[in-house]
C-alpha positions in Angstrom: -29.4 -37.8 162.2 -26.7 -35.3 163.2 -28.4 -34.5 166.5 -28.7 -38.1 167.5 -25.1 -38.8 166.6 -23.9 -35.8 168.5 -26.0 -36.7 171.5 -24.6 -40.2 171.6 -21.0 -38.9 171.7 -20.0 -39.1 168.1 -17.3 -36.4 168.4 -15.7 -38.3 171.3 -15.4 -41.6 169.5 -12.1 -42.8 168.2 -13.5 -44.7 165.3 -16.9 -44.5 163.8 -18.9 -46.1 161.0 -21.9 -44.2 159.7 -24.5 -45.9 157.6 -27.5 -43.9 156.5 -29.6 -43.2 153.4 -28.6 -40.7 150.8 -29.0 -37.1 151.7 -29.3 -37.8 155.4 -26.3 -35.7 156.5 -23.4 -38.2 156.6 -20.9 -35.7 154.9 -21.9 -32.9 157.3 -21.3 -35.2 160.3 -17.9 -36.3 159.0 -16.8 -32.7 158.4 -18.0 -31.7 161.9 -15.9 -34.5 163.3 -12.8 -33.5 161.3 -13.1 -29.8 162.3 -13.7 -30.7 165.9 -10.7 -32.9 166.0 -8.5 -30.3 164.3 -9.5 -27.7 166.8 -8.6 -30.0 169.7 -5.4 -31.5 168.3 -4.3 -29.7 165.2 -3.9 -33.0 163.4 -4.6 -33.3 159.7 -7.4 -35.6 158.3 -8.0 -37.4 155.1 -11.6 -37.9 154.0 -12.1 -40.8 151.5 -15.2 -41.2 149.5 -16.1 -44.1 147.3 -17.7 -42.2 144.4 -16.1 -39.6 142.1 -19.4 -37.5 142.3 -19.0 -37.0 146.1 -15.4 -35.8 145.6 -16.3 -33.1 143.1 
């Protein structure tokens, strides 16, 4: 999933919604986007998750 998203310009998008099954790499994709954006702009990000288990 990450390769397809990156090939389709995921890191260049201003807003993105990712919907995929559990353990498909959504969190990694989000972290890649956060790091990429930080390296380009030095802006901070907030990553919000709906479940306590994902935040631990």
